NURO-416016 format. One record per residue (C-alpha): x, y, z. Coordinates in steps of 0.02 Angstrom, whole numbers, plus 50000, padded with zeros to 5 digits. Each point is the difference from the previous one (the first is absolute). Layout:
N
XYZ/...
***
This chain:
678
518095243450802/500494985649905/498774989950085/498645013449978/500385000349814/499904981349984/498434998850086/499355013649884/500534989549845/499074985150091/498485011250002/500035005749823/500324981649949/498474993850081/498975013949937/500784998949829/499494979450017/498355004950048/499755011549850/500554986949884/498394989450059/498405002249892/498494997150100/498145000249965/499645012650115/501275012849980/500244997849807/498724989049901/498405007350077/500575018849946/500204993849834/498274989849999/499025015550067/500705010949871/499724988949863/498934983950035/498855002550148/498605007549903/499474984349931/500914986850128/499425005850193/498964991550107/498425007049952/500254998049807/500974985749960/500124999049815/500434981749953/499724995750187/501845008050040/500305011750144/501635008049981/499665010550148/500494988950144/501494989150002/499174982750044/498755002949854/501345005849884/500824981250027/498374990849994/499825008049820/498324999949909/498874990749891/501444994349886/501064993050144/501535007350076/500935014049932/501595000550085/501354987450015/501325002550141/501745000849929/499475001349802/499235015749927/500004991249818/498834987350067/498845011750093/498495004349902/499955017650087/501625005049922/499504994549828/498515009450012/500775016250056/501274998449862/498644997449874/500784983749956/498284991750024/498145003249997/499225009750084/501425011950020/499945011950144/499745013850042/498524998949861/499855010649845/501755010350037/501954997949980/500954988250126/500585006550176/501615008449998/501724990750027/500215005750174/498074992750038/500494983749916/501564997850087/498975001350156/499054984449952/501474990449932/500945003250168/498664994350100/499834984249922/501714996149987/500155003150185/498674989650060/498605008950001/500195009250165/498535007550082/501005010650124/501945002050040/499724987850156/499194987549879/500884984749937/500134997949830/498874984449918/501114987149932/500344999149805/499754985449889/501544988250022/501004992949847/499684985449948/501254985850001/499724981450006/501794996450067/500024999750202/501395009050061/501104994850150/499195012050103/498344993349995/500644983650067/501255006450138/499354996550190/500235012650151/501614999850067/500294987950155/499084984050045/498194999549938/498745001350139/499494982850070/498724995450141/500705000950197/499014992850134/498274999249935/498384991250059/499744982949944/498474994550075/498565001949856/498615012950042/498804985049946/500134982550003/498924991549845/499844982249922/499835008449822/500675016749936/499125011049858/500645007749857/501595009850009/499925015749921/501435009150069/501724992649947/501685011150001/501854997250017/501195012750053/501125007449859/501604998150092/499894985650116/499544980950002/498305005650089/498134996349931/498505006150083/498394988449985/498265008450053/498914987250100/498455001950116/500215016250097/501965000449986/501314998949878/501444986150026/501925003049966/501064986349923/501844998349945/499954997549821/501604991149995/499754987350158/498115000049998/500105004650176/498575007950090/500535018350063/498705006650076/498105004950006/499305018349978/498265002350071/498955010849898/499235008950132/499945017850091/499385006450159/498144997649930/499934983049933/500814985449889/499795001049811/500244988049854/501485005249874/499684999649822/501715009049937/501755001150060/501455010149934/501775001650065/500705018749997/501515002649889/501354997950116/499184983750051/499925006650192/498145003650006/498424989349957/498335007449924/498424989450051/498365004949918/498284991250040/498645003850132/498174994050020/498935000849840/498895013849990/500365004550184/501685006750018/501695000549882/501805001550090/501795000849947/501184997050125/501965000949983/500984989250100/501955000250026/500594982149960/501485001650093/499125001650163/498134996349964/499585018350058/498415007249928/500725015849938/498255009349934/498364995349959/498775009849887/498044997649954/499375001050166/498455010249997/500255003649824/499884984549909/498424988849990/500564986149889/501484989149981/501675006349923/500364989049851/501415007549940/501295008450114/501935005549977/501215012950063/501055011549916/501864998150000/500385014250091/498694993450138/499125015849998/498294995749929/498914983950003/498784996749864/498314992850032/498754991949869/498484990250013/498104998449957/499805018250026/500735003449823/500955014250082/501824998149994/500755009650162/501725004650060/500305001650188/501515008350095/500974990250110/500495013750100/498345002750065/498914988049914/498895013049908/499475000649831/500945008349865/499154996349857/498374992149922/500004994649824/498154995049936/500524993349833/499384982850006/498474992449950/499984985950098/500864992450165/502095003849999/500554981649994/502115005750007/501015011950038/501955003749982/501265012550031/501345000049860/501824995950069/500535017049962/498625007150104/499465012049850/498374991149951/498494991550074/499004986249924/498234994750033/498824988149909/498164995149991/498664986950006/499585006649827/501574998549904/500805018450029/501695003950053/500655016550060/501715008350021/500055013850116/501335012250065/500474992550179/500275017450068/498435010649940/498704986749961/499975006049815/499494989549860/501614995249883/499204986049878/498454989149991/500464983349939/498534993349892/500014981849936/499344987650125/498304994849973/499734993450176/500625000450170/501645005250030/500784986150139/501715005950023/501335012249971/501894999749995/501445013549970/501534995049914/501505005550117/500445015049884/498275007650016/499895002549821/498824985249959/498464992650087/499314981649974/498224996250035/498784986249980/498234997549995/498474988150008/499845003149796/501534987450020/501235012549923/501785006450065/500475017549952/501625009250012/499855021450006/501345011949976/499945016750091/500665011549874/498334999049896/498864989250091/499994988449878/499854982649974/501634990649957/499604982050022/498444988650027/499754981249994/498954987650093/500814988750131/498524993650065/498335002949887/498794995150127/500465014550114/501695006650048/500155002850191/501655004050065/501615009649911/501685002950084/501845006349930/501664994650080/501315010849979/500874993349843/498305003749904/499304982650001/498084998250036/499064987450094/498114997649970/498694989150059/497934999149948/498494989950004/500774986149887/500904994250156/501725004049910/501535008350091/501195006049863/501625011049988/500285010949824/501295009449931/499995019550022/499134999349807/498564986950050/500964984149931/499544985950113/501704992750106/499034987150095/498374994450085/500144993350178/499054983450046/498485005850102/498764988150059/499015011150139/498485010349992/500095014349892/501555012350021/499475016550048/501765009350035/501824997149944/501725008750012/501594995849991/501294999750156/501165014450020/501274992249897/498834992949854/500684981750060/498234993850057/498195003249950/498744999950143/498114999249954/498425000450123/498454991349953/498175000450033/500104986150129/501245009550110/501524990549946/501525008049952/501304990449872/501845002849980/501054996949850/501804999849944/499935011949855/501564992249890/499164982149988/498215002650053/500004987950129/498925001950140/500855002850167/498685000450135/498365008250064/499795012750130/498675002850117/498905015549991/499354996250172/501504990050094/499494988150144/500015007550176/501664999650085/499374984750114/499484990349857/501775002349912/500824994850148/498804985149999/500644994849829/501675003050027/500034990050149/499194985649911/501325000249879/501324999350120/499164984750092/499834991349818/501775003249972/500714994150169/498954983549992/500434997349818/501925000150018/500994999249843/498454990949914/499495009249819/498405009750015/498414993949944/499885013449857/501794994849940/499594981650000/498215003549900/501075010549882/501244986449963/498704988049978/498985011249886/501525002649887/500374981949993/498174994949950/500015013449878/501594993149917/499124983449982/498495006649909/501075010149894/500994983849949/498344992549957/499535014649900/501764999549916/499584980849955/498285005549915/500755012649893/501274987649951/498544986449968/498915011449911/501585006149880/500164982049961/498284996349966/499955015149888/501674996149886/499144985249896/498505008149970/500755014849921/501034988349893/498464990449969/498945016549947/501475006849898/500064983649907/498174999849951/500095018449961/501304995049862/499214985849924/498205009249988/501085014049911/500524986249866/498454990249986/498435007650088/498784984850017/498574999750129/500844987550101/501475009150004/499275016350052/498944992750147/501514992850063/500995015249998/498565009550084/499994986150143/501935002450016/499945019950008/498624996850142/500984988650105/501565010449973/498815015850074/499664991050149/501874993950031/500385017949971/498805006050136/500404986850118/501855006649998/499575018150005/498944994750158/501374989650072/501445015149967/498555011550076/499954990650162/501814997650011/500335016949972/498805007350133/500694986950141/501755005349943/499585017550033/499204996150176/501354988550048/501455013849955/498885012650100/499944985550153/501854998449993/500295019249997/498975001950162/500974988650080/501465012250056/498565009450086/499584983150094/501714996950041/500275000050193/500865008950111/501064988950128/498804997250156/501385007650095/500115016349920/498215000949981/499784999050184/501255014450015/498905010049895/498434995750090/500675004450143/500415015849957/498265004149929/499264994150160/501165013450095/499465013049868/498254996250022/500125000450204/500785017049988/498495006049888/498664993150123/500885011350134/500095014249888/498144999249953/499695001850188/501085015250000/499205007749842/498254998750087/500655006450162/500705014249925/498445002449900/498975000850164/501265014250093/499845010549841/498014998249982/499775003250192/501355015549991/499025006649852/498304997650096/500835009450163/500605014249890/498155001449950/499245001150178/501335011950066/499695010949853/498015001450043/500455008050171/498464992150088/500124995350178/499334982649967/501164997149830/501505005550122/499624988250133/499834986949852/501745005549931/500894996250165/499254982450013/500374997249819/502065007250042/500024985550120/499514986849880/501225007149881/501524998450119/499474982450039/499984995549812/501765009649961/500734989850137/499244983149934/500555006549823/501955002750064/499894980850069/499414993349808/501195011849922/501344990350105/499274983949970/500095002649802/501775005050011/500434983850083/499024990049866/500785010249863/501714995250075/499664982450012/499425000449814/501555008949943/500974985850095/499244984149907/499815009749831/500814989749865/501405008049875/498774997349859/499325014349885/498434990049951/498884986550082/498984987849917/498805000450147/
***
């Protein structure tokens, strides 16, 4: 009896909870039909407003949106039905009764539910410029890092092209670089190549345009395709290299210029030249929402870290904030005068940063969709922007500058950049490094603390065979050199010595110029005093000559000091670079090189395993199609294919065993060092 009573209480509690929800269909629509439908229906849209359907009510009318989720006071409909704003509703009579008004208030406060089973629209967040601890925390456990991945590049090229896709894992020392028909993964601490992800599906191989890590850092989203032909977004598991899902096949006929995955990994955002922003389901690849607000190519998309919002930007300078769940427009951010090139959310999701070809960077708060900060980091065109966990910002632009900023847009540091046009930039997971990719395909890494360049990464690394040849050549050179210093070290020491001699000469020149100037200063001062006592033509002429001579001596000293300071600066920089040229002992370097060779040999074996596995998978897929057709000819072909599969699977087992042996060999010679200079 007690159990039945408890069950009844549960049923009544659920019913009461459902009853507390105010929905459009069950509660708002009856009030609309009684008071508003005569003027605001699908056939007669006074003020271009239809209140008789849920989607039309949320879309608003000629004056814009009329409801703001969670905020009745900010909703136009609440103001007009309370006669607080013209035109009052209903017109030419008193306000609705209190019960009817309460329906609207509760509906807005409850998140604008359509039905009892609907999900509430997220209300506006509160504005807080401080980042809370929750915003900078990371998931429990070790962050995801690549395991055994393909190391062989998809294509071997002599010259790379512009890198338009660059992303750093939010929690791990891992950076993804979009190369040609592939995305390359590097350890952002050691700068070691960790793997290659071919950007391909069952149909063909594509060119990547955009890359993003999932919020937990386990997945990598790659967007791209073939211009005016095909668009694809493919999601990979970075720990295994497995392709998880691909969207766009048969639906998208131009490249995905902007791609992202929601923090809960249930939705994928796709933007490109079609001007239509689409949200795909990761469950089945279906299109959940199509948003047609943009007036030009969609150039960037980004889900907020909390998953409530989706930001998109276009080539016409427009930025739109959408409800990530239902695709409804929340804010339109107007301010950029040219193409928006990049978006970046602050980790607490309360602020969005954008940059544009108009040269400006803008910061927007999400409470009211207002601009709270703007500055011009790159007047000739800003191309990329990225937040780090503590709120710092890094940008790059057409002035060939890569610069770090405070959260308020105050300049922190510029990083020395000598390559071609930086197009993408990001911080490493811990903010300790800045990584920038350029128009020529080079990827440069700097230390954030001192702004010094660390190294370069290859967007299209050499083949494994080429890497082995380079390492082996270095081994041969070390073995023949013995304990002698390297040519680079000898050259660096000689350059510093020569520079020191030149600096000493310039210092002597400064002293000589100062010695020449001193008597000329005294002579000009003496003649000036005499002219003041007795201004004769002869004294005036002598004074003028003395002043001219003094001017030439001052100019000579200025030039001498300038030359000395320039050389002194170059000398200090040269000496500062000496630690980078400092050598590892030849014996120690040989240990590192042998370990690298063992790793490359294992990678070479794994490449054969990878392709053999892909071949078996493709044949099994073809076999399934033949069996499914049911024809006698296809059945015979399937049986023949089965024999080929069995043979390849046997070979695959042997290759897998060879790979395990190669891994064991690598582990046995692996040095006990966390980082390698090689």
